[in-house]
C-alpha positions as CSV (number, residue, x, y, z in Angstrom):
1,M,122.5,87.4,56.3
2,L,122.6,91.0,57.7
3,R,123.7,91.4,61.3
4,S,121.3,93.0,63.7
5,A,122.0,96.5,65.0
6,S,122.9,95.0,68.4
7,A,125.3,92.4,67.0
8,V,128.7,92.1,68.8
9,R,131.5,93.4,66.6
10,R,135.3,93.0,66.8
11,V,137.8,95.8,66.5
12,A,141.5,95.1,66.1
13,L,143.7,97.9,67.5
14,V,146.9,97.8,65.5
15,R,150.0,99.6,66.8
16,L,153.7,99.8,66.0
17,G,155.9,98.7,68.8
18,S,158.4,101.3,70.1
19,A,161.7,101.0,71.9
20,A,161.2,104.5,73.3
21,P,157.5,105.0,74.2
22,M,156.4,108.6,74.1
23,G,153.1,110.5,73.7
24,Q,151.8,108.4,70.8
25,Q,152.3,105.2,72.8
26,T,150.5,106.8,75.8
27,Y,147.6,107.5,73.5
28,E,147.6,103.9,72.3
29,S,147.7,102.3,75.8
30,E,145.2,104.7,77.4
31,L,142.7,104.5,74.5
32,Q,142.8,100.7,74.5
33,A,142.2,100.6,78.2
34,A,139.3,103.1,78.0
35,L,137.8,101.2,75.0
36,Q,137.9,98.0,76.9
37,R,136.2,99.6,79.9
38,R,133.5,101.1,77.7
39,A,133.0,98.3,75.2
40,G,130.9,96.0,77.4
41,G,129.3,93.3,75.3
42,R,128.9,95.5,72.2
43,W,132.5,95.6,71.0
44,I,135.4,93.1,71.5
45,V,138.6,95.0,71.4
46,S,141.9,93.2,70.7
47,D,145.5,94.4,70.5
48,R,147.7,93.7,67.5
49,S,151.2,94.9,68.0
50,I,153.5,95.0,65.0
51,L,157.3,94.9,65.3
52,P,160.2,95.2,63.0
53,M,162.1,92.0,62.5
54,R,165.1,93.1,64.6
55,A,163.1,94.7,67.4
56,R,164.0,93.7,71.0
57,H,160.4,93.6,72.1
58,R,159.1,90.2,72.9
59,V,155.4,90.9,72.5
60,G,154.0,91.4,69.0
61,R,154.0,90.1,65.5
62,R,157.4,90.6,63.7
63,L,157.1,91.7,60.1
64,P,159.7,92.9,57.5
65,L,158.4,96.4,57.7
66,R,161.0,98.0,55.5
67,L,160.1,95.7,52.7
68,L,156.4,96.2,53.3
69,W,156.8,100.0,53.2
70,A,158.3,99.7,49.8
71,A,155.9,96.9,48.6
72,P,152.9,97.6,46.3
73,Y,149.7,98.6,48.2
74,G,148.0,95.4,47.4
75,V,150.8,93.3,48.8
76,A,150.9,95.3,52.0
77,A,147.2,95.1,52.4
78,A,147.2,91.3,51.9
79,V,149.8,90.9,54.6
80,G,147.8,93.2,56.9
81,S,144.6,91.3,56.3
82,V,146.2,88.0,57.3
83,V,148.1,89.4,60.4
84,Y,145.2,91.3,61.9
85,G,142.9,88.3,62.0
86,R,139.1,88.4,62.0
87,A,137.8,91.8,62.8
88,D,134.8,93.9,61.7
89,V,136.9,97.1,62.1
90,V,140.7,97.4,61.9
91,H,141.8,100.5,63.7
92,R,145.4,101.3,62.7
93,L,147.0,103.5,65.4
94,D,150.0,104.3,63.2
95,L,150.1,105.2,59.5
96,R,153.2,103.0,59.1
97,C,151.3,99.8,60.0
98,P,150.3,97.9,56.9
99,P,146.7,98.5,55.7
100,S,144.2,95.6,55.7
101,G,142.0,96.4,52.7
102,R,139.0,96.1,55.0
103,R,136.8,98.5,56.9
104,E,139.4,100.7,58.6
105,V,139.7,103.5,61.0
106,L,143.1,105.2,61.1
107,T,144.6,107.5,63.7
108,I,147.1,110.1,62.4
109,H,148.7,112.2,65.2
110,D,150.6,114.5,62.9
111,L,152.9,114.2,59.8
112,P,156.5,115.3,60.9
113,P,158.2,113.1,58.2
114,L,156.6,115.3,55.6
115,R,157.8,118.5,57.3
116,F,161.2,117.6,58.8
117,N,164.2,115.7,57.4
118,D,165.1,114.1,60.7
119,E,161.8,112.3,61.3
120,G,162.2,109.3,59.1
121,S,159.8,108.5,56.2
122,L,156.4,107.1,55.5
123,P,155.5,104.0,53.4
124,H,155.0,104.9,49.8
125,W,151.4,103.8,50.1
126,A,150.7,105.9,53.2
127,A,148.5,108.5,51.5
128,R,146.6,106.0,49.5
129,S,145.9,103.9,52.7
130,A,144.7,107.0,54.5
131,R,142.3,107.9,51.7
132,A,141.0,104.4,51.7
133,A,140.1,104.5,55.4
134,T,136.5,104.8,56.4
135,A,137.5,107.5,58.9
136,V,140.7,109.2,59.9
137,I,141.0,110.3,63.6
138,C,143.3,113.3,64.5
139,P,143.9,114.7,68.0
140,S,143.5,118.3,67.0
141,R,142.1,120.6,64.3
142,F,145.7,121.5,63.5
143,A,146.6,117.8,62.8
144,A,143.4,117.3,60.8
145,A,144.4,120.3,58.6
146,E,147.8,118.7,58.1
147,V,146.2,115.4,57.0
148,R,143.8,117.2,54.6
149,E,146.6,119.3,53.1
150,L,149.4,116.7,52.8
151,L,147.5,113.5,52.3
152,H,144.4,114.9,50.6
153,V,142.1,113.1,53.0
154,D,138.6,114.5,53.6
155,Q,137.1,112.2,56.2
156,T,138.9,113.5,59.3
157,H,137.5,113.5,62.8
158,V,139.0,115.4,65.8
159,V,139.3,113.3,68.9
160,P,141.6,114.9,71.5
161,Y,143.8,112.9,73.8
162,G,142.8,112.5,77.5
163,I,144.7,112.8,80.7
164,D,145.1,110.3,83.5
165,P,143.6,112.0,86.6
166,E,146.3,110.3,88.7
167,R,148.9,112.6,87.2
168,S,147.5,115.6,89.1
169,R,147.8,113.6,92.3
170,A,151.4,112.3,91.8
171,E,153.7,112.7,94.8
172,P,156.3,115.6,94.3
173,L,159.9,114.7,94.5
174,S,161.5,115.3,97.9
175,R,164.5,117.6,98.3
176,A,166.7,114.5,98.8
177,E,165.5,113.0,95.5
178,L,166.1,116.2,93.7
179,S,169.6,116.5,95.2
180,T,170.4,113.0,93.9
181,L,169.5,114.1,90.4
182,G,171.6,117.3,90.8
183,L,168.5,119.4,90.9
184,G,166.9,121.9,93.2
185,E,164.0,124.3,93.3
186,P,162.5,126.3,91.6
187,L,162.4,123.6,88.9
188,V,161.8,123.9,85.2
189,V,161.0,120.6,83.3
190,H,161.2,119.7,79.7
191,A,159.8,116.2,78.9
192,A,160.0,115.2,75.2
193,G,162.3,114.0,72.4
194,A,165.1,116.0,70.8
195,S,164.2,116.0,67.1
196,A,164.3,119.3,65.3
197,R,160.6,120.1,65.7
198,K,161.0,119.8,69.5
199,N,163.1,123.0,69.2
200,L,165.4,122.4,72.1
201,G,167.7,125.0,70.7
202,L,165.2,127.6,71.8
203,L,165.2,126.4,75.4
204,A,169.0,126.2,75.4
205,A,169.3,129.7,74.1
206,A,166.7,131.0,76.6
207,W,168.2,129.2,79.7
208,P,171.2,131.5,80.4
209,R,168.8,134.5,80.2
210,V,166.5,132.8,82.8
211,L,169.5,132.2,85.1
212,R,170.5,135.9,85.0
213,E,167.1,136.7,86.7
214,H,166.7,133.5,88.6
215,P,170.2,132.1,89.4
216,D,168.7,129.5,91.8
217,A,166.6,127.8,89.1
218,F,167.2,124.3,87.8
219,L,166.3,122.6,84.5
220,A,165.4,118.9,84.2
221,L,165.5,117.3,80.8
222,C,163.6,114.1,80.2
223,G,163.4,111.9,77.0
224,P,165.3,109.3,75.0
225,P,169.0,109.9,74.7
226,H,170.0,112.2,71.8
227,T,173.3,113.8,70.7
228,R,171.4,117.0,69.8
229,R,170.3,117.5,73.4
230,D,173.8,116.6,74.7
231,A,175.4,119.2,72.5
232,L,173.0,122.0,73.2
233,F,173.1,121.8,77.0
234,A,176.7,120.5,77.5
235,D,178.1,123.9,78.6
236,L,175.0,125.2,80.5
237,T,174.8,125.2,84.3
238,H,171.9,124.1,86.6
239,V,170.8,121.6,84.0
240,S,170.4,117.8,84.5
241,Y,169.5,115.2,82.0
242,V,167.2,112.8,83.9
243,G,166.8,110.3,81.1
244,H,164.0,108.4,79.5
245,V,162.0,107.7,82.7
246,P,158.5,106.1,83.1
247,P,155.4,108.3,82.8
248,Q,154.8,108.0,86.5
249,Y,158.2,109.6,87.3
250,V,157.6,112.4,84.7
251,A,154.4,113.1,86.6
252,R,156.3,113.4,89.8
253,L,158.8,115.8,88.2
254,M,156.0,117.9,86.8
255,R,154.2,118.0,90.2
256,T,157.5,119.3,91.6
257,A,158.1,121.8,88.8
258,A,157.3,125.5,88.9
259,V,157.4,125.5,85.1
260,V,156.9,123.0,82.3
261,A,158.6,124.2,79.1
262,V,157.3,123.1,75.7
263,P,159.3,124.9,73.0
264,S,158.1,122.8,70.1
265,T,157.4,124.3,66.7
266,Y,155.3,121.4,65.5
267,E,153.0,119.2,67.5
268,G,149.9,117.3,66.5
269,F,148.7,117.6,70.1
270,G,151.4,118.3,72.7
271,L,150.7,115.9,75.5
272,P,153.5,117.3,77.8
273,A,151.7,120.7,77.8
274,L,148.5,119.0,78.9
275,E,150.3,116.9,81.5
276,G,152.1,120.0,82.9
277,M,148.8,121.9,83.3
278,A,147.2,118.8,85.0
279,A,150.2,118.7,87.4
280,G,149.6,122.3,88.4
281,A,152.7,123.7,86.9
282,A,152.8,127.0,84.9
283,V,153.2,125.9,81.3
284,V,155.3,128.0,78.9
285,A,154.9,126.9,75.3
286,S,155.5,128.1,71.8
287,A,152.4,129.4,70.0
288,C,152.9,126.8,67.3
289,G,151.2,123.8,65.9
290,A,148.4,122.4,68.1
291,L,149.7,123.9,71.3
292,P,147.5,127.0,71.3
293,E,144.5,124.7,70.6
294,V,145.4,122.4,73.5
295,C,146.5,125.0,76.0
296,G,143.9,127.7,75.4
297,D,144.3,130.3,78.2
298,G,145.8,127.8,80.6
299,A,149.5,128.5,79.5
300,L,151.8,131.3,78.6
301,L,152.0,131.0,74.8
302,V,154.8,133.0,73.1
303,R,156.7,133.2,69.8
304,P,159.6,130.8,69.5
305,D,162.1,133.5,70.2
306,P,164.8,133.1,72.9
307,A,164.2,136.4,74.6
308,E,160.4,136.0,74.7
309,F,160.6,132.4,75.9
310,A,163.1,133.3,78.6
311,N,160.9,136.2,79.7
312,A,157.9,133.9,79.9
313,I,159.7,131.3,82.0
314,G,161.0,134.2,84.3
315,E,157.5,135.5,84.7
316,A,156.2,132.1,85.7
317,L,159.1,131.6,88.1
318,S,158.4,135.0,89.8
319,G,155.0,133.8,90.8
320,G,152.3,136.1,92.0
321,G,148.6,136.3,91.6
322,A,148.6,136.2,87.8
323,V,150.7,133.0,87.8
324,E,148.5,131.3,90.4
325,K,145.5,132.2,88.3
326,L,147.2,130.7,85.2
327,R,148.0,127.5,87.1
328,A,144.3,127.2,88.3
329,T,143.1,127.8,84.7
330,G,145.5,125.2,83.4
331,R,144.4,122.6,85.9
332,A,140.7,123.2,85.1
333,R,141.4,123.0,81.3
334,A,143.4,119.8,81.7
335,A,140.5,118.3,83.7
336,S,138.2,118.7,80.6
337,F,140.3,116.2,78.6
338,S,139.3,112.6,79.3
339,W,140.3,109.2,77.9
340,E,136.7,108.1,78.6
341,R,135.5,110.9,76.3
342,A,138.1,109.9,73.7
343,A,136.9,106.3,73.8
344,A,133.2,107.4,73.5
345,D,134.0,109.5,70.5
346,T,136.1,106.7,69.0
347,V,133.3,104.1,69.4
348,A,130.9,106.6,67.8
349,I,133.2,106.6,64.8
350,Y,133.2,102.8,64.7
351,E,129.4,102.8,64.8
352,A,129.2,105.3,62.0
353,A,131.5,103.1,59.9
354,F,128.5,100.6,59.6
355,S,125.9,103.2,58.7
C-alpha cells in the first residue's frame, strides 16, 4: 500500500564519532538540531553515531570500521542496513560510514584524502556508495566540483553551512584572561587543525613580517595538538597555543581578535572564516578552495604567499575606514548563512528523494 503524501517519515542521521570535534562535527550537531526544530510531525529525525572499536566515546555503536572499509560493498551495506534501524531515508554525514543499500542522502564536505597524503584514506567502496546515493549534499560549489571530478557523482546539491547567531554576541576575553594565556592586543587568531592543507607554514612564515610592522601584535593558535604546529611556531615570539578549546571559547577569542587568519589551501567550506566574519573580526584568507565562495567581499583574500599574507594581516591590524567597512561587510555576509536555511534545503532534498 502506498503512503500518502502527508505520511510521517523517518530519517536516520548517521555520523562518525570524533575524538577532536572540528567544523564537520559542528555541521552535524547544528544541522541535527535545526532539523529537529523544523521537522514537526512530518519527519522523525534520529541520531546514529558510529564509533571505531577502540574509541573512548561512550555514546554510539561500535563497529570494526577498518575491516568494513576493506570489506566488499555488499557486506558493508548489509551491516549498515542492520545498524541504522528502520528509516525511510538514511542520511550519512560522513563518507566513511557504511552505506545502507537503501534510499540514501550523503553529505560530502570535501575530499582531502584524495588530494593530500596526510589526511588518511577512504573506504574502497566510497565512490560506489556516493554514486548509489539518491542525492549528495556539498557545502559549496567547490566541494561539489571535487565530488563530480574525483568520485564521478552527478547528483550533487549545494547546501552551505549556517552560523550560530550567538557567536556574534560572545563576550570578548578580558585583559586578565588574555594575560593568563600569554596574549595581548591586537590579537590575531587561527582556529583549525594542522594538516598540510591548513597551510600553517604560510602563517609561520608571515608572522615575523607582521611583527616588524606591528611589534605589539599577538597570535593565538587553536586546534588539536599537532607536532607540525609545534615545530613551525617553536621559535616565534608573541605566539601562544591555546589548545583544542570548546567552540564557545573560540567564539570569545574571535570576538577579541582584530584579525582571524585562514591560510588554508584546500577547504570544502571554511567555517573559521565564516565564524571570524560573524564575530566582527577582519578575516584574512587564502584565495583557495571554497574560501572565496564563502567569504565573498567580506574578507581580505590573497595568494598563499608569505609576503602577501603578512601585508594583508598588517593592513587589517592598521585599521581605518576601509577595514571597518570590511568588518561590516563580513558581519552582514555571515548573517546570510543560517542553519535553519540549511535544514530547510536538506528537508527539500529528503522530499525530492520520494518523487
